[in-house]
VEXLOLO-937427 format. One record per residue (C-alpha): x, y, z. Coordinates in nm, 2 decimals, always signed. Layout:
N
(node (X; Y; Z))
...
END
This chain:
74
(node (+20.39; +18.88; +22.87))
(node (+20.05; +18.71; +22.91))
(node (+19.78; +18.80; +22.66))
(node (+19.45; +18.96; +22.78))
(node (+19.27; +18.63; +22.69))
(node (+19.47; +18.44; +22.95))
(node (+19.31; +18.63; +23.24))
(node (+19.08; +18.35; +23.35))
(node (+19.37; +18.11; +23.43))
(node (+19.56; +18.38; +23.62))
(node (+19.25; +18.49; +23.81))
(node (+19.19; +18.13; +23.92))
(node (+19.56; +18.10; +24.02))
(node (+19.55; +18.42; +24.22))
(node (+19.22; +18.32; +24.39))
(node (+19.37; +17.99; +24.50))
(node (+19.68; +18.16; +24.64))
(node (+19.45; +18.42; +24.82))
(node (+19.24; +18.14; +24.97))
(node (+19.55; +17.95; +25.10))
(node (+19.69; +18.28; +25.24))
(node (+19.36; +18.36; +25.42))
(node (+19.34; +18.02; +25.57))
(node (+19.70; +18.04; +25.70))
(node (+19.63; +18.39; +25.83))
(node (+19.31; +18.32; +26.02))
(node (+19.34; +17.95; +26.09))
(node (+19.71; +17.86; +26.12))
(node (+19.63; +17.54; +26.31))
(node (+19.51; +17.39; +25.99))
(node (+19.86; +17.41; +25.84))
(node (+20.02; +17.31; +26.17))
(node (+19.80; +17.00; +26.17))
(node (+19.89; +16.92; +25.81))
(node (+20.26; +16.96; +25.88))
(node (+20.31; +16.83; +26.24))
(node (+19.98; +16.75; +26.41))
(node (+19.91; +16.43; +26.22))
(node (+20.23; +16.27; +26.33))
(node (+20.26; +16.41; +26.68))
(node (+19.92; +16.34; +26.84))
(node (+20.00; +16.46; +27.20))
(node (+20.20; +16.78; +27.12))
(node (+20.01; +17.11; +27.12))
(node (+20.11; +17.38; +26.86))
(node (+20.38; +17.62; +26.97))
(node (+20.25; +17.98; +26.96))
(node (+20.57; +18.11; +26.79))
(node (+20.52; +17.86; +26.50))
(node (+20.16; +17.97; +26.47))
(node (+20.28; +18.33; +26.45))
(node (+20.52; +18.24; +26.17))
(node (+20.24; +18.07; +25.99))
(node (+20.03; +18.39; +26.02))
(node (+20.32; +18.60; +25.88))
(node (+20.35; +18.35; +25.59))
(node (+19.97; +18.38; +25.53))
(node (+19.99; +18.76; +25.52))
(node (+20.28; +18.75; +25.27))
(node (+20.09; +18.50; +25.06))
(node (+19.78; +18.73; +25.06))
(node (+20.00; +19.02; +24.96))
(node (+20.14; +18.82; +24.66))
(node (+19.79; +18.73; +24.56))
(node (+19.67; +19.09; +24.58))
(node (+19.97; +19.19; +24.37))
(node (+19.87; +18.93; +24.11))
(node (+19.52; +19.06; +24.10))
(node (+19.66; +19.41; +24.05))
(node (+19.88; +19.29; +23.77))
(node (+19.60; +19.09; +23.60))
(node (+19.36; +19.38; +23.59))
(node (+19.62; +19.63; +23.48))
(node (+19.68; +19.44; +23.15))
END
């Protein structure tokens, strides 16, 4: 069980997770480019893959929001 004095580290961690989730949710082509686009220059992103990235971003945001709830309920 984390102590109340450890909140700063957990807040920073939850903020980083939230930022990554928001980027994946609103700009999935960034993560497509990091994973595939750098190696395959002439291939456009597949819409289904971008949709899966958006779902992953939404789940990541949900985890970050749960972490914020957990941190502030200590």
